[in-house]
Steps between C-alpha positions, in 0.01 A plus 500: 500500500657263249608271783131419559478358147836324477374226267426752222768756581692469172183524295381821667842664499548406134163647404581825679843531346363418154236770533761754612735410214223514242389838632853638483537379142160610371455820703756723325398373158127559558571828675697636205230391253221662703710811562580546129131487403323643806759725667559496875144542631353238267768245582452570871124446472544174305731357766272628776218309330716184491569534872133563580400193298761287681382628840134424420587158361701418812224624729228292338696180427724448804346330805490683830731249669737217429448156649773308675464126554610355830752262343699796363500687833774473757426336833483836675258644242291183522471538877398863464239421238150475644335362187600212276567748220649837587407809302793709385379855436689726263551753780771266633717618211494851650539397865859375473790744520694286252217516246455876545873550449500291181197686363664836571829398340320367191308828477825694530661292224200557274523875559869497413427318172 
């Protein structure tokens, strides 16, 4: 889906990579601190709370679709667009085989870590 937002591609990829790098640096350190004070179950519950907070924050702050302006669309997409501004729903991220494959490989890499 990054090809739909080519003008900000580097910004979005950089933000994602920065978040992943920060998580890989901070995760083991925070995990060992929580584990030493709270044991396994307590550390697990703390991180489950972090994930629940992030999921709720994402649900309530992210819009239901992304907008694409006609000047950033290709000629073919512009012809297929019925409205002046096309709505880009988030379900498009899960409708592409390439996106599904990348999500599955990222999940596999996270499980290996």
